[in-house]
A tleap script that builds the chain and sets N, CA, C and O, in Angstrom:
source leaprc.protein.ff14SB
mol = sequence {
  NMET THR PHE ARG THR LEU THR TYR MET THR
  LEU ALA VAL ALA LEU ALA SER SER VAL LEU
  ALA ALA GLN PRO SER GLY ASN PRO GLN VAL
  ASN ILE ASN THR ALA THR VAL ASN GLU LEU
  GLN LEU LEU PRO ARG VAL GLY ALA THR LEU
  ALA GLN ARG ILE VAL ASP PHE ARG ALA ALA
  ASN GLY PRO PHE LYS ALA PRO GLU GLU LEU
  ALA ARG VAL LYS GLY MET GLY GLU LYS ASN
  PHE ALA ARG LEU GLN SER TYR VAL THR ILE
  THR GLY SER THR THR LEU LYS GLU LYS VAL
  ARG SER PRO ARG ALA SER LYS PRO ALA ALA
  LYS THR LYS CGLY
}
set mol.1.N position { -21.489 121.099 106.495 }
set mol.1.CA position { -22.204 119.901 106.889 }
set mol.1.C position { -21.746 119.466 108.275 }
set mol.1.O position { -20.605 119.681 108.685 }
set mol.2.N position { -22.656 118.868 108.951 }
set mol.2.CA position { -22.295 118.362 110.267 }
set mol.2.C position { -21.704 116.969 110.127 }
set mol.2.O position { -21.851 116.311 109.098 }
set mol.3.N position { -21.047 116.545 111.164 }
set mol.3.CA position { -20.427 115.224 111.173 }
set mol.3.C position { -21.483 114.134 110.981 }
set mol.3.O position { -21.249 113.165 110.258 }
set mol.4.N position { -22.627 114.284 111.614 }
set mol.4.CA position { -23.699 113.285 111.516 }
set mol.4.C position { -24.202 113.176 110.073 }
set mol.4.O position { -24.378 112.066 109.570 }
set mol.5.N position { -24.433 114.296 109.406 }
set mol.5.CA position { -24.899 114.288 108.023 }
set mol.5.C position { -23.878 113.622 107.114 }
set mol.5.O position { -24.240 112.819 106.254 }
set mol.6.N position { -22.623 113.944 107.296 }
set mol.6.CA position { -21.557 113.355 106.507 }
set mol.6.C position { -21.476 111.848 106.732 }
set mol.6.O position { -21.255 111.096 105.783 }
set mol.7.N position { -21.648 111.405 107.952 }
set mol.7.CA position { -21.621 109.979 108.272 }
set mol.7.C position { -22.780 109.254 107.591 }
set mol.7.O position { -22.585 108.184 107.015 }
set mol.8.N position { -23.975 109.821 107.651 }
set mol.8.CA position { -25.139 109.206 107.011 }
set mol.8.C position { -24.962 109.135 105.487 }
set mol.8.O position { -25.328 108.141 104.860 }
set mol.9.N position { -24.406 110.180 104.911 }
set mol.9.CA position { -24.187 110.176 103.459 }
set mol.9.C position { -23.168 109.108 103.072 }
set mol.9.O position { -23.343 108.425 102.063 }
set mol.10.N position { -22.123 108.960 103.852 }
set mol.10.CA position { -21.107 107.946 103.583 }
set mol.10.C position { -21.707 106.544 103.688 }
set mol.10.O position { -21.437 105.682 102.852 }
set mol.11.N position { -22.516 106.325 104.715 }
set mol.11.CA position { -23.181 105.029 104.871 }
set mol.11.C position { -24.141 104.748 103.718 }
set mol.11.O position { -24.212 103.619 103.233 }
set mol.12.N position { -24.874 105.758 103.282 }
set mol.12.CA position { -25.814 105.580 102.180 }
set mol.12.C position { -25.086 105.208 100.890 }
set mol.12.O position { -25.535 104.328 100.157 }
set mol.13.N position { -23.976 105.867 100.611 }
set mol.13.CA position { -23.188 105.567 99.407 }
set mol.13.C position { -22.622 104.153 99.494 }
set mol.13.O position { -22.649 103.416 98.508 }
set mol.14.N position { -22.111 103.768 100.659 }
set mol.14.CA position { -21.552 102.418 100.832 }
set mol.14.C position { -22.630 101.359 100.648 }
set mol.14.O position { -22.391 100.342 99.997 }
set mol.15.N position { -23.796 101.582 101.206 }
set mol.15.CA position { -24.892 100.635 101.085 }
set mol.15.C position { -25.359 100.531 99.637 }
set mol.15.O position { -25.577 99.427 99.138 }
set mol.16.N position { -25.514 101.650 98.968 }
set mol.16.CA position { -25.968 101.643 97.574 }
set mol.16.C position { -24.969 100.926 96.678 }
set mol.16.O position { -25.374 100.168 95.797 }
set mol.17.N position { -23.683 101.146 96.880 }
set mol.17.CA position { -22.689 100.495 96.028 }
set mol.17.C position { -22.631 98.997 96.286 }
set mol.17.O position { -22.382 98.232 95.354 }
set mol.18.N position { -22.853 98.552 97.518 }
set mol.18.CA position { -22.848 97.113 97.785 }
set mol.18.C position { -24.078 96.445 97.185 }
set mol.18.O position { -23.994 95.302 96.737 }
set mol.19.N position { -25.210 97.128 97.166 }
set mol.19.CA position { -26.426 96.584 96.552 }
set mol.19.C position { -26.230 96.472 95.051 }
set mol.19.O position { -26.584 95.453 94.456 }
set mol.20.N position { -25.677 97.495 94.434 }
set mol.20.CA position { -25.443 97.465 92.989 }
set mol.20.C position { -24.439 96.388 92.613 }
set mol.20.O position { -24.598 95.746 91.574 }
set mol.21.N position { -23.421 96.173 93.416 }
set mol.21.CA position { -22.415 95.154 93.124 }
set mol.21.C position { -22.999 93.760 93.242 }
set mol.21.O position { -22.546 92.847 92.552 }
set mol.22.N position { -23.990 93.573 94.094 }
set mol.22.CA position { -24.588 92.255 94.299 }
set mol.22.C position { -25.562 91.875 93.192 }
set mol.22.O position { -25.872 90.696 93.024 }
set mol.23.N position { -26.047 92.846 92.439 }
set mol.23.CA position { -27.008 92.552 91.388 }
set mol.23.C position { -26.293 91.971 90.174 }
set mol.23.O position { -25.253 92.493 89.772 }
set mol.24.N position { -26.830 90.891 89.573 }
set mol.24.CA position { -26.220 90.334 88.382 }
set mol.24.C position { -26.397 91.265 87.197 }
set mol.24.O position { -27.273 92.130 87.190 }
set mol.25.N position { -25.548 91.072 86.193 }
set mol.25.CA position { -25.671 91.901 84.998 }
set mol.25.C position { -26.988 91.581 84.306 }
set mol.25.O position { -27.596 90.543 84.568 }
set mol.26.N position { -27.423 92.461 83.435 }
set mol.26.CA position { -28.703 92.303 82.778 }
set mol.26.C position { -28.784 91.086 81.875 }
set mol.26.O position { -29.875 90.558 81.661 }
set mol.27.N position { -27.674 90.631 81.345 }
set mol.27.CA position { -27.673 89.510 80.426 }
set mol.27.C position { -26.987 88.314 81.081 }
set mol.27.O position { -25.785 88.368 81.340 }
set mol.28.N position { -27.728 87.230 81.355 }
set mol.28.CA position { -27.083 86.063 81.957 }
set mol.28.C position { -26.041 85.474 81.014 }
set mol.28.O position { -26.262 85.387 79.806 }
set mol.29.N position { -24.903 85.070 81.574 }
set mol.29.CA position { -23.809 84.591 80.749 }
set mol.29.C position { -23.181 83.330 81.302 }
set mol.29.O position { -23.374 82.973 82.464 }
set mol.30.N position { -22.411 82.649 80.428 }
set mol.30.CA position { -21.641 81.472 80.788 }
set mol.30.C position { -20.172 81.808 80.591 }
set mol.30.O position { -19.765 82.228 79.508 }
set mol.31.N position { -19.373 81.623 81.643 }
set mol.31.CA position { -17.937 81.826 81.531 }
set mol.31.C position { -17.348 80.556 80.924 }
set mol.31.O position { -17.304 79.517 81.583 }
set mol.32.N position { -16.900 80.631 79.682 }
set mol.32.CA position { -16.408 79.452 78.979 }
set mol.32.C position { -15.074 78.952 79.516 }
set mol.32.O position { -14.630 77.863 79.151 }
set mol.33.N position { -14.431 79.730 80.375 }
set mol.33.CA position { -13.169 79.287 80.970 }
set mol.33.C position { -13.366 78.501 82.261 }
set mol.33.O position { -12.447 77.813 82.705 }
set mol.34.N position { -14.537 78.589 82.866 }
set mol.34.CA position { -14.763 77.897 84.136 }
set mol.34.C position { -16.003 77.012 84.137 }
set mol.34.O position { -16.204 76.240 85.074 }
set mol.35.N position { -16.833 77.109 83.113 }
set mol.35.CA position { -18.116 76.392 83.091 }
set mol.35.C position { -17.925 74.887 82.997 }
set mol.35.O position { -16.992 74.396 82.362 }
set mol.36.N position { -18.825 74.177 83.639 }
set mol.36.CA position { -18.860 72.724 83.554 }
set mol.36.C position { -19.595 72.320 82.277 }
set mol.36.O position { -20.174 73.159 81.587 }
set mol.37.N position { -19.562 71.026 81.977 }
set mol.37.CA position { -20.300 70.520 80.816 }
set mol.37.C position { -21.782 70.861 80.955 }
set mol.37.O position { -22.411 71.284 79.985 }
set mol.38.N position { -22.337 70.683 82.134 }
set mol.38.CA position { -23.765 70.982 82.353 }
set mol.38.C position { -24.075 72.455 82.150 }
set mol.38.O position { -25.111 72.791 81.576 }
set mol.39.N position { -23.197 73.341 82.612 }
set mol.39.CA position { -23.417 74.782 82.437 }
set mol.39.C position { -23.311 75.176 80.966 }
set mol.39.O position { -24.080 76.014 80.494 }
set mol.40.N position { -22.372 74.583 80.243 }
set mol.40.CA position { -22.221 74.900 78.823 }
set mol.40.C position { -23.433 74.455 78.020 }
set mol.40.O position { -23.765 75.070 77.006 }
set mol.41.N position { -24.101 73.388 78.464 }
set mol.41.CA position { -25.290 72.896 77.759 }
set mol.41.C position { -26.473 73.853 77.862 }
set mol.41.O position { -27.462 73.686 77.148 }
set mol.42.N position { -26.389 74.844 78.730 }
set mol.42.CA position { -27.453 75.843 78.841 }
set mol.42.C position { -27.442 76.806 77.662 }
set mol.42.O position { -28.431 77.493 77.405 }
set mol.43.N position { -26.324 76.854 76.945 }
set mol.43.CA position { -26.214 77.740 75.779 }
set mol.43.C position { -27.069 77.218 74.634 }
set mol.43.O position { -27.281 76.011 74.522 }
set mol.44.N position { -27.564 78.118 73.776 }
set mol.44.CA position { -28.372 77.664 72.644 }
set mol.44.C position { -27.568 76.793 71.686 }
set mol.44.O position { -26.428 77.114 71.348 }
set mol.45.N position { -28.169 75.689 71.252 }
set mol.45.CA position { -27.579 74.760 70.274 }
set mol.45.C position { -26.311 74.083 70.767 }
set mol.45.O position { -25.487 73.643 69.964 }
set mol.46.N position { -26.146 73.994 72.094 }
set mol.46.CA position { -25.008 73.268 72.663 }
set mol.46.C position { -25.563 72.083 73.450 }
set mol.46.O position { -26.270 72.251 74.444 }
set mol.47.N position { -25.225 70.882 72.980 }
set mol.47.CA position { -25.631 69.660 73.654 }
set mol.47.C position { -24.460 69.075 74.428 }
set mol.47.O position { -23.423 69.718 74.587 }
set mol.48.N position { -24.636 67.856 74.904 }
set mol.48.CA position { -23.617 67.202 75.726 }
set mol.48.C position { -22.305 67.007 74.971 }
set mol.48.O position { -21.233 67.229 75.533 }
set mol.49.N position { -22.374 66.602 73.723 }
set mol.49.CA position { -21.162 66.336 72.944 }
set mol.49.C position { -20.357 67.612 72.715 }
set mol.49.O position { -19.148 67.632 72.945 }
set mol.50.N position { -21.016 68.667 72.268 }
set mol.50.CA position { -20.307 69.924 72.012 }
set mol.50.C position { -19.787 70.537 73.307 }
set mol.50.O position { -18.689 71.094 73.333 }
set mol.51.N position { -20.565 70.439 74.373 }
set mol.51.CA position { -20.104 70.956 75.667 }
set mol.51.C position { -18.838 70.228 76.116 }
set mol.51.O position { -17.911 70.855 76.629 }
set mol.52.N position { -18.795 68.919 75.927 }
set mol.52.CA position { -17.601 68.156 76.295 }
set mol.52.C position { -16.418 68.549 75.423 }
set mol.52.O position { -15.291 68.624 75.913 }
set mol.53.N position { -16.653 68.802 74.141 }
set mol.53.CA position { -15.574 69.255 73.246 }
set mol.53.C position { -15.012 70.598 73.704 }
set mol.53.O position { -13.804 70.825 73.621 }
set mol.54.N position { -15.878 71.488 74.185 }
set mol.54.CA position { -15.417 72.785 74.677 }
set mol.54.C position { -14.509 72.594 75.892 }
set mol.54.O position { -13.450 73.215 75.983 }
set mol.55.N position { -14.924 71.738 76.820 }
set mol.55.CA position { -14.124 71.462 78.014 }
set mol.55.C position { -12.800 70.816 77.617 }
set mol.55.O position { -11.754 71.183 78.151 }
set mol.56.N position { -12.829 69.862 76.693 }
set mol.56.CA position { -11.609 69.196 76.230 }
set mol.56.C position { -10.672 70.178 75.529 }
set mol.56.O position { -9.460 70.140 75.738 }
set mol.57.N position { -11.240 71.062 74.691 }
set mol.57.CA position { -10.444 72.072 73.997 }
set mol.57.C position { -9.751 72.981 75.002 }
set mol.57.O position { -8.572 73.305 74.858 }
set mol.58.N position { -10.497 73.383 76.016 }
set mol.58.CA position { -9.958 74.251 77.064 }
set mol.58.C position { -8.837 73.549 77.822 }
set mol.58.O position { -7.828 74.173 78.150 }
set mol.59.N position { -9.001 72.269 78.100 }
set mol.59.CA position { -7.973 71.503 78.815 }
set mol.59.C position { -6.708 71.360 77.970 }
set mol.59.O position { -5.599 71.412 78.501 }
set mol.60.N position { -6.867 71.183 76.671 }
set mol.60.CA position { -5.724 70.993 75.787 }
set mol.60.C position { -5.012 72.292 75.430 }
set mol.60.O position { -3.799 72.296 75.224 }
set mol.61.N position { -5.758 73.396 75.354 }
set mol.61.CA position { -5.197 74.658 74.849 }
set mol.61.C position { -5.117 75.777 75.874 }
set mol.61.O position { -4.641 76.867 75.555 }
set mol.62.N position { -5.565 75.537 77.081 }
set mol.62.CA position { -5.570 76.580 78.091 }
set mol.62.C position { -6.827 77.422 77.990 }
set mol.62.O position { -7.671 77.184 77.126 }
set mol.63.N position { -6.956 78.402 78.866 }
set mol.63.CA position { -8.175 79.223 78.882 }
set mol.63.C position { -8.343 80.027 77.596 }
set mol.63.O position { -7.372 80.397 76.937 }
set mol.64.N position { -9.592 80.280 77.267 }
set mol.64.CA position { -9.902 81.108 76.101 }
set mol.64.C position { -9.477 82.540 76.404 }
set mol.64.O position { -9.720 83.048 77.498 }
set mol.65.N position { -8.846 83.182 75.436 }
set mol.65.CA position { -8.415 84.570 75.611 }
set mol.65.C position { -9.477 85.552 75.104 }
set mol.65.O position { -9.477 86.729 75.465 }
set mol.66.N position { -10.370 85.048 74.270 }
set mol.66.CA position { -11.466 85.860 73.732 }
set mol.66.C position { -12.634 84.917 73.435 }
set mol.66.O position { -12.408 83.764 73.067 }
set mol.67.N position { -13.864 85.379 73.586 }
set mol.67.CA position { -15.005 84.511 73.291 }
set mol.67.C position { -14.986 83.960 71.867 }
set mol.67.O position { -15.459 82.849 71.629 }
set mol.68.N position { -14.445 84.727 70.918 }
set mol.68.CA position { -14.409 84.308 69.518 }
set mol.68.C position { -13.606 83.029 69.303 }
set mol.68.O position { -13.821 82.329 68.313 }
set mol.69.N position { -12.684 82.714 70.213 }
set mol.69.CA position { -11.897 81.480 70.096 }
set mol.69.C position { -12.769 80.241 70.201 }
set mol.69.O position { -12.362 79.155 69.788 }
set mol.70.N position { -13.950 80.395 70.742 }
set mol.70.CA position { -14.886 79.280 70.864 }
set mol.70.C position { -15.217 78.699 69.490 }
set mol.70.O position { -15.515 77.509 69.381 }
set mol.71.N position { -15.168 79.511 68.454 }
set mol.71.CA position { -15.464 79.057 67.092 }
set mol.71.C position { -14.435 78.047 66.599 }
set mol.71.O position { -14.682 77.372 65.600 }
set mol.72.N position { -13.296 77.920 67.263 }
set mol.72.CA position { -12.261 76.953 66.880 }
set mol.72.C position { -12.572 75.537 67.353 }
set mol.72.O position { -11.930 74.582 66.916 }
set mol.73.N position { -13.551 75.395 68.240 }
set mol.73.CA position { -13.933 74.081 68.747 }
set mol.73.C position { -14.684 73.338 67.652 }
set mol.73.O position { -15.586 73.885 67.019 }
set mol.74.N position { -14.295 72.069 67.434 }
set mol.74.CA position { -14.940 71.260 66.407 }
set mol.74.C position { -16.440 71.185 66.671 }
set mol.74.O position { -16.877 70.846 67.772 }
set mol.75.N position { -17.212 71.504 65.647 }
set mol.75.CA position { -18.665 71.456 65.766 }
set mol.75.C position { -19.302 72.787 66.124 }
set mol.75.O position { -20.526 72.914 66.099 }
set mol.76.N position { -18.488 73.780 66.458 }
set mol.76.CA position { -19.050 75.078 66.825 }
set mol.76.C position { -19.313 75.899 65.574 }
set mol.76.O position { -20.473 76.171 65.266 }
set mol.77.N position { -18.315 76.293 64.865 }
set mol.77.CA position { -18.493 77.066 63.643 }
set mol.77.C position { -18.927 78.499 63.902 }
set mol.77.O position { -19.342 78.856 65.004 }
set mol.78.N position { -18.823 79.295 62.877 }
set mol.78.CA position { -19.127 80.719 62.964 }
set mol.78.C position { -20.621 80.986 63.188 }
set mol.78.O position { -20.983 81.840 63.998 }
set mol.79.N position { -21.485 80.258 62.474 }
set mol.79.CA position { -22.930 80.499 62.605 }
set mol.79.C position { -23.416 80.148 64.006 }
set mol.79.O position { -24.174 80.903 64.616 }
set mol.80.N position { -22.978 79.006 64.510 }
set mol.80.CA position { -23.394 78.590 65.847 }
set mol.80.C position { -22.860 79.575 66.893 }
set mol.80.O position { -23.571 79.945 67.827 }
set mol.81.N position { -21.606 79.992 66.726 }
set mol.81.CA position { -21.038 80.958 67.666 }
set mol.81.C position { -21.827 82.264 67.641 }
set mol.81.O position { -22.057 82.865 68.691 }
set mol.82.N position { -22.240 82.704 66.470 }
set mol.82.CA position { -22.998 83.954 66.356 }
set mol.82.C position { -24.313 83.875 67.141 }
set mol.82.O position { -24.765 84.879 67.692 }
set mol.83.N position { -24.926 82.686 67.195 }
set mol.83.CA position { -26.191 82.521 67.923 }
set mol.83.C position { -26.015 82.647 69.428 }
set mol.83.O position { -26.916 83.115 70.124 }
set mol.84.N position { -24.853 82.230 69.936 }
set mol.84.CA position { -24.688 82.208 71.388 }
set mol.84.C position { -23.698 83.243 71.915 }
set mol.84.O position { -23.443 83.298 73.118 }
set mol.85.N position { -23.148 84.047 71.042 }
set mol.85.CA position { -22.133 85.027 71.416 }
set mol.85.C position { -22.564 85.943 72.561 }
set mol.85.O position { -21.751 86.267 73.426 }
set mol.86.N position { -23.798 86.354 72.578 }
set mol.86.CA position { -24.246 87.283 73.612 }
set mol.86.C position { -24.347 86.631 74.989 }
set mol.86.O position { -24.499 87.328 75.992 }
set mol.87.N position { -24.263 85.307 75.047 }
set mol.87.CA position { -24.353 84.588 76.317 }
set mol.87.C position { -22.993 84.126 76.837 }
set mol.87.O position { -22.920 83.469 77.875 }
set mol.88.N position { -21.917 84.464 76.126 }
set mol.88.CA position { -20.589 83.931 76.439 }
set mol.88.C position { -19.669 85.022 76.975 }
set mol.88.O position { -19.658 86.147 76.474 }
set mol.89.N position { -18.893 84.670 78.006 }
set mol.89.CA position { -17.891 85.569 78.548 }
set mol.89.C position { -16.662 84.761 78.932 }
set mol.89.O position { -16.731 83.538 79.052 }
set mol.90.N position { -15.533 85.442 79.126 }
set mol.90.CA position { -14.314 84.766 79.574 }
set mol.90.C position { -13.911 85.212 80.972 }
set mol.90.O position { -12.883 84.779 81.492 }
set mol.91.N position { -14.712 86.070 81.578 }
set mol.91.CA position { -14.438 86.541 82.937 }
set mol.91.C position { -15.712 86.464 83.768 }
set mol.91.O position { -16.812 86.329 83.233 }
set mol.92.N position { -15.548 86.550 85.064 }
set mol.92.CA position { -16.706 86.559 85.953 }
set mol.92.C position { -17.276 85.170 86.159 }
set mol.92.O position { -16.680 84.166 85.769 }
set mol.93.N position { -18.427 85.138 86.771 }
set mol.93.CA position { -19.048 83.852 87.057 }
set mol.93.C position { -20.154 83.557 86.060 }
set mol.93.O position { -20.649 84.448 85.369 }
set mol.94.N position { -20.527 82.297 86.000 }
set mol.94.CA position { -21.627 81.874 85.144 }
set mol.94.C position { -22.937 82.245 85.833 }
set mol.94.O position { -23.194 81.829 86.963 }
set mol.95.N position { -23.758 83.027 85.145 }
set mol.95.CA position { -25.023 83.475 85.723 }
set mol.95.C position { -26.234 82.907 84.989 }
set mol.95.O position { -27.367 83.091 85.434 }
set mol.96.N position { -26.010 82.229 83.886 }
set mol.96.CA position { -27.099 81.617 83.132 }
set mol.96.C position { -27.572 80.383 83.886 }
set mol.96.O position { -26.765 79.514 84.215 }
set mol.97.N position { -28.864 80.293 84.162 }
set mol.97.CA position { -29.394 79.199 84.983 }
set mol.97.C position { -30.392 78.320 84.249 }
set mol.97.O position { -30.728 77.243 84.743 }
set mol.98.N position { -30.876 78.740 83.087 }
set mol.98.CA position { -31.845 77.961 82.328 }
set mol.98.C position { -31.384 77.841 80.887 }
set mol.98.O position { -30.711 78.730 80.366 }
set mol.99.N position { -31.750 76.736 80.242 }
set mol.99.CA position { -31.403 76.503 78.848 }
set mol.99.C position { -31.998 77.599 77.980 }
set mol.99.O position { -33.174 77.940 78.107 }
set mol.100.N position { -31.175 78.145 77.098 }
set mol.100.CA position { -31.623 79.161 76.151 }
set mol.100.C position { -31.994 78.442 74.864 }
set mol.100.O position { -31.179 77.725 74.283 }
set mol.101.N position { -33.206 78.637 74.433 }
set mol.101.CA position { -33.671 78.021 73.194 }
set mol.101.C position { -33.386 78.964 72.039 }
set mol.101.O position { -33.651 80.164 72.108 }
set mol.102.N position { -32.846 78.398 70.990 }
set mol.102.CA position { -32.543 79.172 69.800 }
set mol.102.C position { -33.853 79.445 69.052 }
set mol.102.O position { -34.652 78.529 68.860 }
set mol.103.N position { -34.077 80.672 68.637 }
set mol.103.CA position { -35.316 80.941 67.894 }
set mol.103.C position { -35.298 80.191 66.570 }
set mol.103.O position { -34.268 80.105 65.902 }
set mol.104.N position { -36.443 79.655 66.206 }
set mol.104.CA position { -36.545 78.936 64.930 }
set mol.104.C position { -36.613 79.945 63.793 }
set mol.104.O position { -37.150 81.043 63.931 }
set mol.105.N position { -36.051 79.532 62.674 }
set mol.105.CA position { -36.126 80.382 61.495 }
set mol.105.C position { -37.572 80.470 61.053 }
set mol.105.O position { -38.286 79.467 61.032 }
set mol.106.N position { -37.996 81.650 60.706 }
set mol.106.CA position { -39.389 81.809 60.289 }
set mol.106.C position { -39.551 81.279 58.872 }
set mol.106.O position { -38.677 81.434 58.019 }
set mol.107.N position { -40.695 80.652 58.653 }
set mol.107.CA position { -40.981 80.109 57.318 }
set mol.107.C position { -41.541 81.225 56.456 }
set mol.107.O position { -42.303 82.067 56.933 }
set mol.108.N position { -41.168 81.230 55.204 }
set mol.108.CA position { -41.737 82.264 54.309 }
set mol.108.C position { -43.233 82.045 54.164 }
set mol.108.O position { -43.713 80.913 54.211 }
set mol.109.N position { -43.954 83.122 53.991 }
set mol.109.CA position { -45.406 83.042 53.825 }
set mol.109.C position { -45.730 82.321 52.529 }
set mol.109.O position { -45.062 82.512 51.513 }
set mol.110.N position { -46.759 81.494 52.575 }
set mol.110.CA position { -47.174 80.761 51.375 }
set mol.110.C position { -47.749 81.754 50.361 }
set mol.110.O position { -48.500 82.669 50.698 }
set mol.111.N position { -47.367 81.530 49.126 }
set mol.111.CA position { -47.881 82.404 48.061 }
set mol.111.C position { -49.254 81.919 47.640 }
set mol.111.O position { -49.500 80.717 47.534 }
set mol.112.N position { -50.115 82.838 47.409 }
set mol.112.CA position { -51.454 82.489 46.946 }
set mol.112.C position { -51.550 82.751 45.443 }
set mol.112.O position { -50.962 83.693 44.910 }
set mol.113.N position { -52.295 81.899 44.799 }
set mol.113.CA position { -52.499 82.092 43.355 }
set mol.113.C position { -53.561 83.150 43.152 }
set mol.113.O position { -54.563 83.214 43.865 }
set mol.114.N position { -53.318 83.937 42.201 }
set mol.114.CA position { -54.405 84.869 42.012 }
set mol.114.C position { -54.145 85.921 41.092 }
set mol.114.O position { -55.009 86.767 40.862 }
savepdb mol mol.pdb
quit
């Protein structure tokens, strides 16, 4: 290879890697160790009160070491945590920008007499 070809290939690899690094991950997330009350409220089934409890819990106990520790916050519980687990992280930046609505439970079909 010539020096020019090698230089162009190096530049192309550097450019491609910087573009890939700038793209957010496919799933928007909230970092529970750095998120504000407003950012935490973007999670499904998290309102102002629960978001404040998360911030207070974090202040009293230090940063979360695993997302599952969020279930220890009063009012969170296992079921609620399961609904929002895919949106929670303990590293990186918060990338979730819109409120996530929890899907409603489907109603069973009405039975017909017959």
